[in-house]
Structure formats: structure tokens, C-alpha cells
DRENDO-1510 file (C-alpha; in Angstrom, 1 decimal, always signed):
<recs>
REC; n; res; u; v; w
REC; 1; MET; -20.8; -23.4; -35.1 .
REC; 2; LYS; -17.3; -24.9; -36.2 .
REC; 3; THR; -17.3; -22.0; -39.0 .
REC; 4; ALA; -17.2; -19.4; -36.8 .
REC; 5; PHE; -14.0; -21.0; -34.6 .
REC; 6; PRO; -11.6; -19.7; -36.8 .
REC; 7; ALA; -12.8; -16.1; -36.5 .
REC; 8; VAL; -13.4; -16.4; -33.2 .
REC; 9; LEU; -9.2; -17.0; -32.7 .
REC; 10; LEU; -8.6; -14.7; -34.6 .
REC; 11; ALA; -10.2; -12.1; -32.9 .
REC; 12; LEU; -8.4; -13.5; -29.9 .
REC; 13; ALA; -5.2; -14.0; -31.0 .
REC; 14; ALA; -5.5; -9.9; -32.1 .
REC; 15; LEU; -7.1; -8.9; -28.6 .
REC; 16; ALA; -4.2; -10.5; -27.2 .
REC; 17; ALA; -1.5; -8.9; -29.9 .
REC; 18; LEU; -2.5; -5.5; -28.4 .
REC; 19; PRO; +0.3; -4.0; -26.8 .
REC; 20; CYS; -0.4; -2.7; -23.5 .
REC; 21; PRO; +1.6; +0.1; -22.5 .
REC; 22; LEU; +3.6; +0.5; -19.2 .
REC; 23; ALA; +4.1; +3.5; -16.9 .
REC; 24; LEU; +6.3; +6.3; -18.4 .
REC; 25; ALA; +6.9; +8.4; -15.7 .
REC; 26; GLY; +7.2; +8.0; -11.9 .
REC; 27; ALA; +5.8; +8.2; -8.4 .
REC; 28; ASP; +7.1; +8.7; -5.1 .
REC; 29; ALA; +5.7; +8.8; -1.1 .
REC; 30; THR; +6.7; +10.2; +1.9 .
REC; 31; VAL; +5.6; +9.7; +5.6 .
REC; 32; ARG; +7.1; +11.3; +8.9 .
REC; 33; ILE; +6.0; +11.3; +12.3 .
REC; 34; GLU; +8.5; +14.1; +14.1 .
REC; 35; ALA; +8.6; +16.3; +16.9 .
REC; 36; VAL; +6.9; +13.4; +19.4 .
REC; 37; THR; +6.7; +14.4; +23.4 .
REC; 38; LEU; +5.6; +12.1; +25.9 .
REC; 39; GLY; +4.0; +13.4; +29.0 .
REC; 40; VAL; +1.9; +12.3; +32.0 .
REC; 41; ILE; -1.2; +13.8; +34.2 .
REC; 42; ASP; -2.5; +12.8; +37.8 .
REC; 43; LEU; -5.2; +11.1; +37.4 .
REC; 44; THR; -5.7; +11.2; +41.7 .
REC; 45; PRO; -3.4; +14.4; +42.7 .
REC; 46; ASP; -4.7; +14.4; +46.3 .
REC; 47; ASP; -3.8; +10.7; +47.0 .
REC; 48; GLY; -0.1; +11.6; +47.6 .
REC; 49; ALA; +1.6; +9.4; +45.0 .
REC; 50; SER; +3.2; +10.4; +42.1 .
REC; 51; ALA; +2.3; +10.2; +38.5 .
REC; 52; GLY; +5.3; +9.2; +36.0 .
REC; 53; PHE; +6.7; +6.6; +33.9 .
REC; 54; THR; +10.3; +5.0; +32.9 .
REC; 55; ILE; +10.9; +4.1; +29.1 .
REC; 56; ASP; +12.5; +0.6; +30.5 .
REC; 57; SER; +14.3; +0.2; +26.7 .
REC; 58; ALA; +13.6; +1.4; +23.3 .
REC; 59; GLU; +14.8; -0.1; +19.3 .
REC; 60; SER; +14.7; +1.2; +16.1 .
REC; 61; ARG; +14.0; -0.9; +12.8 .
REC; 62; LEU; +15.0; +0.5; +9.7 .
REC; 63; LEU; +14.0; -1.6; +6.3 .
REC; 64; VAL; +14.5; -1.1; +2.9 .
REC; 65; TYR; +13.6; -3.5; -0.4 .
REC; 66; VAL; +12.9; -3.5; -4.7 .
REC; 67; ASN; +11.2; -6.3; -5.9 .
REC; 68; THR; +12.0; -7.3; -9.8 .
REC; 69; LEU; +11.2; -10.5; -10.0 .
REC; 70; ASN; +8.2; -9.9; -12.4 .
REC; 71; SER; +10.9; -8.7; -15.1 .
REC; 72; GLY; +13.3; -11.7; -14.3 .
REC; 73; GLY; +15.0; -9.4; -11.4 .
REC; 74; SER; +16.0; -10.2; -8.1 .
REC; 75; TYR; +13.7; -9.1; -4.4 .
REC; 76; THR; +16.6; -7.1; -2.4 .
REC; 77; GLN; +16.3; -6.2; +1.0 .
REC; 78; THR; +18.4; -4.3; +3.5 .
REC; 79; ALA; +16.8; -4.9; +7.1 .
REC; 80; VAL; +19.0; -3.2; +10.5 .
REC; 81; SER; +18.0; -2.5; +14.3 .
REC; 82; LEU; +19.3; +0.1; +15.8 .
REC; 83; ALA; +19.6; +1.1; +19.8 .
REC; 84; ALA; +17.7; +2.7; +21.7 .
REC; 85; ASN; +18.6; +6.7; +21.0 .
REC; 86; SER; +20.8; +5.7; +17.9 .
REC; 87; ALA; +20.4; +7.6; +14.6 .
REC; 88; GLY; +20.2; +4.9; +11.2 .
REC; 89; ARG; +19.7; +5.4; +7.9 .
REC; 90; ILE; +19.8; +2.6; +5.3 .
REC; 91; GLN; +19.0; +2.9; +1.5 .
REC; 92; LEU; +18.5; +1.4; -1.9 .
REC; 93; PRO; +20.2; +1.4; -4.4 .
REC; 94; ALA; +23.6; +3.2; -2.5 .
REC; 95; SER; +23.5; +6.4; -4.8 .
REC; 96; ALA; +20.6; +8.1; -5.2 .
REC; 97; GLY; +18.8; +7.6; -8.6 .
REC; 98; ALA; +15.1; +7.6; -10.3 .
REC; 99; ASP; +14.6; +4.4; -8.3 .
REC; 100; THR; +15.4; +4.9; -4.6 .
REC; 101; VAL; +13.8; +3.7; -1.5 .
REC; 102; VAL; +15.1; +5.5; +2.1 .
REC; 103; ALA; +14.4; +4.7; +5.4 .
REC; 104; THR; +16.0; +6.8; +8.5 .
REC; 105; THR; +15.7; +7.8; +12.0 .
REC; 106; ASN; +17.2; +10.5; +14.3 .
REC; 107; GLY; +17.6; +8.7; +16.9 .
REC; 108; ALA; +14.9; +10.7; +19.2 .
REC; 109; VAL; +11.5; +9.5; +20.6 .
REC; 110; GLY; +8.7; +8.3; +18.0 .
REC; 111; ASP; +11.4; +10.2; +15.2 .
REC; 112; VAL; +10.2; +7.4; +12.3 .
REC; 113; ALA; +10.4; +8.9; +8.2 .
REC; 114; ALA; +10.3; +6.7; +5.1 .
REC; 115; HIS; +10.5; +7.9; +1.4 .
REC; 116; THR; +10.0; +5.3; -1.6 .
REC; 117; ALA; +10.4; +6.5; -5.6 .
REC; 118; THR; +10.2; +4.9; -8.4 .
REC; 119; GLY; +9.3; +5.2; -12.4 .
REC; 120; ALA; +8.8; +2.8; -15.1 .
REC; 121; GLY; +12.2; +1.4; -15.2 .
REC; 122; LEU; +11.3; -0.5; -12.6 .
REC; 123; GLY; +9.3; -3.1; -14.7 .
REC; 124; LEU; +5.9; -3.9; -15.0 .
REC; 125; ASP; +4.1; -5.1; -11.2 .
REC; 126; ASN; +7.3; -4.8; -9.9 .
REC; 127; TYR; +7.3; -2.7; -6.6 .
REC; 128; VAL; +9.7; -1.2; -4.2 .
REC; 129; GLY; +8.9; +0.2; -0.4 .
REC; 130; ALA; +11.1; +1.3; +2.6 .
REC; 131; GLU; +9.9; +1.2; +6.3 .
REC; 132; SER; +10.9; +2.9; +9.3 .
REC; 133; GLN; +9.7; +1.7; +12.9 .
REC; 134; GLN; +10.4; +2.2; +16.5 .
REC; 135; TYR; +9.3; +0.1; +20.0 .
REC; 136; LEU; +9.2; +1.4; +23.2 .
REC; 137; TRP; +8.5; +0.2; +26.3 .
REC; 138; LEU; +7.4; +1.6; +29.3 .
REC; 139; THR; +6.1; +1.3; +32.8 .
REC; 140; LEU; +3.4; +3.6; +33.8 .
REC; 141; ALA; +2.9; +4.5; +37.6 .
REC; 142; PRO; -0.4; +3.4; +39.1 .
REC; 143; HIS; -3.1; +6.5; +38.8 .
REC; 144; SER; -1.0; +8.1; +35.7 .
REC; 145; LEU; -2.2; +8.9; +32.1 .
REC; 146; LEU; +0.2; +9.2; +29.8 .
REC; 147; THR; +0.2; +11.7; +27.0 .
REC; 148; VAL; +2.0; +10.7; +23.6 .
REC; 149; SER; +2.2; +14.5; +20.7 .
REC; 150; GLY; +3.8; +15.1; +17.7 .
REC; 151; SER; +3.0; +15.7; +14.1 .
REC; 152; VAL; +2.6; +13.5; +11.6 .
REC; 153; PHE; +3.2; +14.0; +7.8 .
REC; 154; ALA; +1.9; +11.3; +4.6 .
REC; 155; GLN; +2.1; +12.4; +1.0 .
REC; 156; ALA; +1.7; +10.5; -1.8 .
REC; 157; ARG; +2.6; +11.4; -5.7 .
REC; 158; ARG; +2.7; +10.3; -9.2 .
REC; 159; THR; +2.5; +11.4; -13.0 .
REC; 160; MET; -0.7; +10.6; -15.2 .
REC; 161; GLY; -0.3; +10.4; -18.8 .
REC; 162; ALA; -0.9; +7.8; -21.8 .
REC; 163; GLY; +0.0; +4.6; -20.5 .
REC; 164; GLU; +1.2; +5.4; -16.9 .
REC; 165; GLY; +0.2; +3.9; -13.9 .
REC; 166; TYR; +1.4; +3.6; -10.3 .
REC; 167; GLY; -0.3; +2.5; -7.4 .
REC; 168; VAL; +1.1; +4.2; -4.2 .
REC; 169; PHE; +1.0; +3.8; -0.8 .
REC; 170; GLY; +1.9; +6.2; +2.2 .
REC; 171; TRP; +1.3; +5.0; +6.1 .
REC; 172; ALA; +1.1; +6.6; +9.5 .
REC; 173; SER; +0.4; +4.7; +12.3 .
REC; 174; VAL; +0.9; +5.2; +16.7 .
REC; 175; ASP; -0.8; +2.5; +18.9 .
REC; 176; ILE; -0.1; +2.2; +22.6 .
REC; 177; SER; -1.1; -0.7; +24.3 .
REC; 178; ASP; -0.2; -3.3; +27.2 .
REC; 179; ASP; +1.4; -6.5; +27.3 .
REC; 180; ASP; -1.8; -8.5; +26.4 .
REC; 181; ILE; -2.9; -5.9; +23.6 .
REC; 182; THR; -6.6; -5.9; +25.9 .
REC; 183; THR; -6.2; -1.5; +25.6 .
REC; 184; THR; -4.7; +0.4; +22.7 .
REC; 185; SER; -4.8; +3.8; +22.0 .
REC; 186; MET; -4.2; +3.8; +18.2 .
REC; 187; LEU; -3.5; +7.2; +15.2 .
REC; 188; THR; -3.1; +5.9; +12.2 .
REC; 189; ARG; -2.9; +7.9; +8.9 .
REC; 190; GLU; -2.8; +6.9; +4.8 .
REC; 191; SER; -2.1; +8.9; +1.7 .
REC; 192; SER; -2.7; +6.4; -1.4 .
REC; 193; LEU; -3.5; +6.7; -5.2 .
REC; 194; ILE; -4.9; +4.0; -6.4 .
REC; 195; TRP; -5.5; +2.1; -10.4 .
REC; 196; GLY; -8.6; +3.9; -11.5 .
REC; 197; GLU; -8.3; +7.0; -10.0 .
REC; 198; ALA; -7.2; +10.3; -11.7 .
REC; 199; ALA; -5.8; +12.3; -8.3 .
REC; 200; THR; -1.9; +12.7; -8.9 .
REC; 201; LEU; -1.5; +13.9; -4.9 .
REC; 202; ALA; -3.1; +12.8; -1.6 .
REC; 203; GLU; -1.7; +14.6; +1.2 .
REC; 204; ARG; -1.9; +14.4; +5.2 .
REC; 205; GLN; -0.5; +16.7; +7.5 .
REC; 206; GLU; -1.4; +17.3; +11.1 .
REC; 207; ASP; -0.6; +17.4; +14.8 .
REC; 208; PHE; -2.3; +14.3; +17.3 .
REC; 209; LEU; -2.2; +14.2; +20.7 .
REC; 210; LEU; -3.0; +10.0; +22.2 .
REC; 211; ALA; -3.4; +8.8; +26.0 .
REC; 212; TYR; -3.3; +6.0; +27.7 .
REC; 213; ALA; -4.3; +5.7; +31.3 .
REC; 214; ASN; -3.7; +3.7; +34.2 .
REC; 215; PRO; -5.9; +3.7; +37.0 .
REC; 216; GLY; -5.6; +0.6; +38.6 .
REC; 217; ASP; -2.9; +0.1; +41.9 .
REC; 218; ALA; +0.1; -1.4; +40.7 .
REC; 219; ASP; +2.6; -0.3; +37.8 .
REC; 220; LEU; +1.3; -1.2; +33.9 .
REC; 221; ARG; +3.9; -2.3; +31.7 .
REC; 222; VAL; +3.0; -0.4; +28.4 .
REC; 223; ASN; +4.4; -0.5; +24.5 .
REC; 224; LEU; +3.9; +2.4; +22.5 .
REC; 225; ASN; +5.2; +2.2; +18.7 .
REC; 226; PHE; +5.6; +4.5; +15.8 .
REC; 227; LEU; +5.6; +3.3; +11.9 .
REC; 228; ALA; +6.1; +4.8; +9.0 .
REC; 229; TYR; +5.7; +2.6; +5.7 .
REC; 230; THR; +6.0; +3.5; +2.0 .
REC; 231; ASP; +5.0; +1.6; -1.3 .
REC; 232; VAL; +4.9; +2.3; -5.0 .
REC; 233; THR; +3.7; -0.3; -7.8 .
REC; 234; VAL; +4.4; -0.3; -11.5 .
REC; 235; THR; +0.9; -1.4; -12.8 .
REC; 236; ALA; -0.4; -1.5; -16.6 .
REC; 237; VAL; -3.2; +1.0; -17.7 .
REC; 238; PRO; -4.1; +0.4; -21.4 .
REC; 239; GLU; -5.1; +3.3; -23.3 .
REC; 240; PRO; -8.7; +4.3; -24.4 .
REC; 241; SER; -7.7; +2.8; -28.1 .
REC; 242; THR; -6.6; -0.4; -26.4 .
REC; 243; TYR; -10.5; -0.3; -25.0 .
REC; 244; ALA; -12.0; +0.7; -28.4 .
REC; 245; LEU; -10.1; -2.4; -30.1 .
REC; 246; LEU; -11.4; -4.3; -27.4 .
REC; 247; LEU; -14.7; -3.7; -27.6 .
REC; 248; ALA; -14.7; -4.2; -31.1 .
REC; 249; GLY; -13.2; -7.3; -30.7 .
REC; 250; LEU; -15.8; -9.2; -28.7 .
REC; 251; LEU; -19.1; -7.4; -30.5 .
REC; 252; LEU; -17.2; -9.3; -33.6 .
REC; 253; ILE; -17.0; -12.4; -31.4 .
REC; 254; THR; -20.8; -12.0; -30.2 .
REC; 255; THR; -22.2; -11.2; -33.4 .
REC; 256; ILE; -20.0; -14.4; -35.4 .
REC; 257; ALA; -21.8; -16.6; -32.7 .
REC; 258; ARG; -25.3; -15.4; -33.3 .
REC; 259; ARG; -25.9; -15.6; -36.7 .
REC; 260; GLN; -24.2; -19.4; -36.7 .
REC; 261; LEU; -26.7; -20.0; -33.9 .
REC; 262; ARG; -29.6; -18.8; -36.0 .
REC; 263; GLY; -28.3; -20.8; -39.2 .
REC; 264; GLN; -28.5; -24.0; -37.2 .
REC; 265; CYS; -32.1; -23.2; -36.2 .
REC; 266; ARG; -33.1; -22.2; -39.8 .
REC; 267; HIS; -31.5; -26.3; -40.5 .
REC; 268; SER; -33.1; -27.3; -37.9 .
REC; 269; ASP; -36.8; -26.3; -39.1 .
REC; 270; THR; -36.0; -27.8; -42.5 .
REC; 271; THR; -35.3; -30.7; -41.5 .
REC; 272; SER; -38.0; -31.1; -38.9 .
REC; 273; SER; -40.6; -30.1; -42.2 .
REC; 274; LEU; -38.9; -32.7; -44.5 .
REC; 275; TYR; -39.2; -36.1; -42.3 .
REC; 276; GLY; -41.7; -35.0; -40.0 .
REC; 277; PRO; -42.0; -33.8; -36.3 .
REC; 278; ALA; -39.5; -35.2; -34.2 .
REC; 279; ARG; -39.8; -37.6; -31.6 .
REC; 280; VAL; -39.9; -36.9; -27.8 .
</recs>
């Protein structure tokens, strides 16, 4: 078996030296929740009590980040919290370029948007992302049905050429729950492109309607959250020729091992015939 080791090591070294091409072009993701309207329906219109809700407080949070640690860089993050009805926008880098992440809101109820774009220059296994989130705390009157309607858009795109690889993810969610999260009404939509798929575009656009009821006789505290999230990761995809060379190397190692094993078996048979059967 000793004679097989140099050949095996040589084959492994050759495989390790094969180049692994990085992504060559770019990818981007965009998510938006917009045109949101809150409404109310009286569940017991004949009881003489008025249905309704009040918005007690609201807050928006914007976040963008760029991670280049896997290529010797750094992790950069910018986050900001906004008061109710405040518009905001944050972006990395400060000037738009090939690698850009943006999170925005115009201050309207439910208006959140996130956009991420990057290319091979980001570096293998590095990623960028953006998210825009809005929290609202409401008081829902007894026997009231809260309705939340609006429009959601989620898109993921990438180029696909020799050696290109991108994982692209866009996520939108709207959820309503009580303080104890015992009852929840949720809408989630995503557009994603993962490694190994041939698709270059995933897109969803639709109108939505959610509802949340307070059937009790007392006011109910309700949380309403909107989230737009995007993320792009640069990955490596071996060329077809790389796969062929890898397969050839594995076949070579297997062939060498089998030949060596056969040689050992023949040597064992010769030894037995010269010295008699082995003792047990």
C-alpha cells in the first residue's frame, strides 16, 4: 500500500490546486410593502357600542450591513430608529455603486422597503443586506375586527454565467398579534434564488388583506408589524470542467487502491502455499 500513497497525494494535490471561479457579474433583491390601509368592522352592530381602534404608538427601524470578513475585510452596519410618521433612508455605501444596500420608509403606516445589490467584487462567501421594519401598538375596541390591506412586492434577480454564483433572498411579512402572541394573523411572501438552481428571476406582487378580531367585552392591546428584508451572498460555483477533473481524480485514486489491494492478495496466496495454511 505504501506505493499507492505518493500517487494518491499527488492526485489530491492536483485537485486542491484547481481554481474555483468566483461570481463574475451581479445580483439584486427588492422588497416593498406599500399602500397600506387600516379599517375596522363592527362584529355586533346592534349592541349600541362603537367598534374602532386607536394607534397608541409607532416606530420604524432601518438597518443595512455589509460583511466582507471572509476576504479579510470587516463587518459594517448602520441602524436607525425613527419616531412615528417619520420618513427615513439609510444606505451603504454613502454613494451609490455596484454594491449598494438601502432601507427606506416614507413614514406612512406599513410603508417599508429594502433593496440590495452586489457583484463579485464583494468577495467569496461575503454578503450584504438591508431591512426596513415598522412596529405599531394599537388598542382594539370590544367586538371589533381590524383589517389591514395593502400591496406587497418581492423580487430576486441574478446573472448566471460560467462560474457565477449568488444566493439572493427577499422577504416581506405582515403580522398582527396580541401582547401574549396567543393569537396571530400573518402574511409572508418571499422571492429567493439559491445555489444549484438555474433560475435568474423570482418575483411576487400582489394585494393582501389581513384581519384580526377582538370578540371580547374589553379593549385588546394589539401589535402590528411590517418587515421588508433583503440579502445577497456571493458564492462560488465550479466550472463543468472542474467537476470532470474532480471525477477523474477520484477514479484514479480508486483504481490505484484496487490494484494495490489485488497485489496484496496475490502476495498472501503465495505465502500460504510456501509455508502451509495459516494457524487460527
